[in-house]
N, C-alpha and C positions, 0 to 999 in steps of 0.2 A: 146773567150769563153763567155764573158758577152753578146756580140752581139748575139751569138747563143741562149742563154737562153732567152734574151728579145724578140727575134724574134719569139719564139715558143708560140702558144696559151697554156693557162694553162689547164692541164688535169682536168676532172670533179672531181676526188678525192681530188684535192689539191687546195690550195689558195696561191696566190703569196704574199709574205710579205717581207718587207725590215727591216733589223736589223741594229742598229748602232754598227758596229764592234769595238771591243776594240783593241788598238794598240798592246797590249801585249798578245794577244790570241795565245798561243803556238800551238793550234790545227788548226789554220787557214792555209789553203793551199795557196800557193803563186800563184794561178791561178787567173782567172778572172771569177767570178760568180759561181765557183764550191763549194763543201762543205766548209762552213766557210766564204764564200765571202759575198758581199753585197746582191746578189740575191739568195734566197733560196726557194726550193720547200718544203712545209710543209704539212703534212697530215691534212685533214679536220676533221678527226674523232679522238677522244682522245684514242680510244681503241687500235689503232695501226693496222698494216697489217701483212701479212705473206710474205714469200719469201724464196729464197735460198741465203745464204750468199755468195756463190761463184759467184753469178751473179750480185751483186751490186744492181743497180736500178731495175733490173727485179724482185727481191724479194719483192719490195714494191707494186707490182701489185696485190697482193692478196686482196680480199675484207675484210672489217671489220668483227669482230666476229658476230655482229647482222645479217649481210647479209650472212655470211657463214652458220649460223644456219638455215636461210631460205632455202639456197641451199641444205644443208645436209638433210633437211626434204624430199627432192625429190618431193615437191608439193603435198604430199598425204594428204587427209582430216584427221582431228583429230578424235579420238574415239567418242567424244561427238557429232560431226557432223554426223558421220556414224550411231550412235544410234538414233539420232533425225530423220534422213531420213528413216531409216529402220522401226522405230516404227510408224511414220506417214503413211508410205506406207502400212504396215500390217493392221493398223486400217482402212485405206481407203478401202483396199481390202475386209475386213470383212464387213464393212458398205455397200459397194456396193453389196456384195453377199446377204445381208439381204434385201436391197432395191429391188434387182431383184426378190427375192421371193415374197415380198409384192406386187410389181407391177404386177407380174404374177397372183397372187391370185385375185387382184382387176380386172385385165383384164378378167380373167376367169369368175368372178362373174358378170362382166358387160355383158359378152356374153351369160349368162345363159338365157334360154327361159322361159318367164313368161307364166304360164298356169293358167287360171281361174278354180277354183274348182266349176264346174257346171255340168249340164246334158250332155254336149258335151265332157266331159273329156275322157270317154272311147272311143268315136269315134276318137278323136285326137290321142290317143295312138295306136289304132288299125291300123291307117293309117301310123304311124311312122315306120321306118325300125326296124324290130325285135320287134315291139310293145314296144319300149323303147325310152325314151328321155334321153340321157346321162347326161345332166346337166339342170335341170329344177327348177323353182321357183314356190312354191305352198303356198298359204296363207289360213289358216283356223282356226277353233276353236278346242281345245283339248276335246276329249270325250273318256272315258274309254271303253274298249271292254267288260270286264266282271266285275271284282272287282276293287275297288279303295283303296287307302291308306289314312288312317286317321292320322291327326296330333297328336303328343303326347302331345302337350302343348296348342293347340287352338281347341276349340270346333267347330264342324260343318265345319271343314276345310278339304276338300277332294282333293286328287291329284293323279297323276299317277307316279310321280317321287318324292322321298323324300331323302334328304341328311342331315344327322346329323353330326355335327362337334364339337369337343372339341379342343380348341386352348389355349395354355399356353402362358401367357405374363410374361416377366421377364426383368430385367436390367442386362446387362453384362458389366464388366469392360474392357475397351480397354487399353491395356498396351502401345499402341503407342501414342494415344492422351490423355491418362490419364483422360478419361471421362466415365461416365455411359451411355450406349446406350440402347435404347429400342429394344427388340428382341421378336419375336413370333414364336411359333412352334406348328404345328398340332400334337397332341398326339393321336387323334382317329378320324376316319371318316368312316361313313357307308352310302352307297347309296342303296336305294330300288327302284324298278320300277315294273310296271305292264304293260301289253300290252295296247296301246292306238292308236287312229286314229284321223285324222283331218277331220272335216266336214265343210260345207259352213257356212258362217255367216247368210245367209238367211234361214228361216225355210221352210220346205216343199220340200227341194231338197234331194232326196234319193241317195246320193253319198258320199263315204268316202274313205280316203287314209290311209292305214295302215302304221304306222311308225315303221321301223325295226332298231335295234341297236341304240337306242337314246343316250346311254351313250358314243358312239364314236363321237358324234357331238361336234363341237366347238360352243362357245357362247350359251351354253344350258340355255334357258330362265327360270331360277329358281327364285322364289320370296322368300325373307326372311320373314317368318311368325312368327318367335320367335327368340329372342336374349336376353341373360342375362349374365351379368358379375358377377362372384363370386370372390370378393377380398380375398386374403389370409391373415389370421390373424397370426401374427408372434410374438413370444416371444422375450425377450431381448437376450437370448442365440442364438436363430435362426438368429437374426440380426447380431450378432458378427460372427457367422459361415458363413453367406452369404458374409459378407465383406471380410473374409479371403479367401473364395473359389472364389470370383470374380463374383458370380451370386446371384441376389436378385429376387426371384419369387414374382410376383405382384398379379396374380390371374388367374382364368380359365374363358374363355368365351365360352358359350354354344350357338350354333346357329342351327336353323332348317330352311331348304330351301325346297320349294316344287314347282312343276309344277302343278298348280291347274287345276281342271276340269273346262272347260269353258274359259280358258285363250286363248288369240289370239297368234298364233304361225306362224312364217314364216320358212318354210322348203326349203332347197336348197340341192338337191342331184339327184340321179338317179330315175326316175319315170318309173315304169314297170307295164304293164298289164299282169297278170298271172291268167288264169282260171276265167276270169270275175271279178278279184279282183285287185285293184290298190295298189301298194306298193311304198313307198318312202324309199330308202336305200342308204348307203354310195356310192358315185360315184367311178368309176374306174379311171385309168390313173393319180392317185395322186392328184385329185382335192379335195377341202375341202368340208366337210359335215357340214351344219349349221342347227340348230334348235334354232331360236332366237325369243325373245319376241318383237324385233323391227320390223318395216315394212321393206320391201326390200330396199326402197330408203335410209333410215337411215343406214341400214347395209352396202350398197354399199358406201355411203358417208364416213362412218367410216373407211372402208378399204382403200379408196383413200386418206384420210387424213393421215393415218398411212404410206402409201407409200410415200407421199410428205414429211413427217417428216424425214424418213430415207434418202430420196434424199437430203434434205438440209444438214443433218449431213455428208453425203458422200461428198458433194461439199465443206463443210467447211474443213474437214480433207484432202480432195484432194488438196485444195488451200494451206493448211499448208505444205503438202508434196512437192508441186511445189515450194513454197517459200523456203523450206529447200534445195531443189535441186538447185534452182537459186543461193542461197547464197553460196553453196559449189562451184558451177561452177564459180561464180564471184571471190571467193577467189583464186581458181586455176588460173583464168585469171590474177589476180593481181600478184600472185607469179611468174607466167611465164613471165610477163612483167618485174618484178624485176630481174629475172635471165638473161633475155636478156639485160637489162640495165647494169647489172654488167659485163656481158660478153663484151659488147661494150666498157665499161670503161676500161676493162683490155686490149683489143686490141688497144685502142687508146693510153693507157699508153706505151705499148710496141713499138708503132710507134714512140712516142716521145723519148723513151729511145734509140731506134736505131738511130734517128736523132742526139740526143745529143752525143752519143758515136762516131758517124761518124765525127762530127765536132770538138770533143775534141782532144787535143794534147796527145801524148803517156803518158807523166808524169801525166796528169790530169785524164786519164782513170784509172790508178792505184789508184788514190785518190778516184775516184767515186766508185770503187769496195770495198773500205774500209769504205764507208759511212754507217751510221745507216739506217736500212731498214724502220724505222718509220718516222723520220723527214728528212732524206736525207741531213742533214746539218752538224751534228757532226760525229766524227769517232766512230766506234764500240769500246766499252770500258768495256764490261762485258761478262762473260760466264755463260749461264744458265744451271743449273743442275737439274734433271739428264739427260736431253736430250743432253747437250753439245753444243748447237748452240751458235755461236758468231754472233749476228745480231743487237744489240741495244747499244745505248749510255746510260750513267747513268741517264740522265734526262728523257729519254723516258721510261726507266725501272721503275722509280719512278712514272711516269704518268700512267702506266698500271693499269687497274681496278682490284679490288679484286674479286675472287682469281686470282693472277697474273699467266698468261699463256704465253708460248713462242709464239711470233708472227708467227713463222714458222710452228711448228708442233702442236700447241695448247695444248701441254702437260703442266701440272701444274709445276710451278717453285718452287722447294723445297729449293734451295740454289743458290746464285749468287756470282761469283768470279770476282773481278776486273781484267781487262786486261790492261797491260802497254806495249807500243811499245817503244823499245829503238833504 
């Protein structure tokens, strides 16, 4: 039997170790190299293994608790990994949607037809299909049609669009960060407008473009002509009340913005010739309507810069989503490799067990079936309750990690009863 043991390669779970056997060891079997002999198979992990007590060595083929937990998980990703991947994917999708919108606006603006505001404007429109240019760029100077709007705070300041705003500034207590944060809120806003048109920069050119629905335009080129901040005077009682309520008013900011007569304006929209009158109106098919104080090149450059910014943000979060996905797949691959390794170890141990039992004598086989499933050296000497398994010696029971669990069924051991063979 000793020859059979020494001729077999050591299984991966176990390490081969020699012990100096004591002459008076009553548990030593009088075989050669079987439990209690000079050559012993010992578990390489202190946690112990599982198995079935009725099969002797076969019961030791179960993986250690750490490996068992990895296999019991089924290789599924954790909740944190799923949340990370889902969040980064959703943010990437939202950023990509915004980028597509910005890129489409920039592309449409880039494809708009630039028309010079001159004598040939009406002839160009009359030759166009339906006397209309669906998306055109026109640059000119603001001129009122009939009346103008006067500034309420600045003398001799006339315009065609006037916007008055009252904005409240206050400090709000953040219960999460425990800090006072600046906050502003518009408490009143009023916009007035009168009909106006765009005329050429050059004098002596008798052509004008009537601007319709100017308040529907984006980037409305208003100039701030008046701005004043009115701080709030507070008494001591008011301060105490504000600290209690979590809001501290700071003051009111009063602002007046106007589109002045004579200001340069760039209009982007639908240009239509109707009864010898040229109109600039909001375009159809969802394209953006612009009335900007910037020139067309600056306006286009700003839209392209905005699209590039959203593109960079999309790429950053897309890379984060790909990294999270790669991390999860890599963890899955490692867990799968671990399961395959444990399975291979189990099959190899069963092969060694079959060879060992086939070469052992009948009396040695009975001794092997009575061996501890953890160390395979000593005899089973204790009963685990409440599960009732008899599978371990006293030394291996004391070596089990806390909380102690049965190596076979993994149930927690509440009580242990010594087992004596007579």
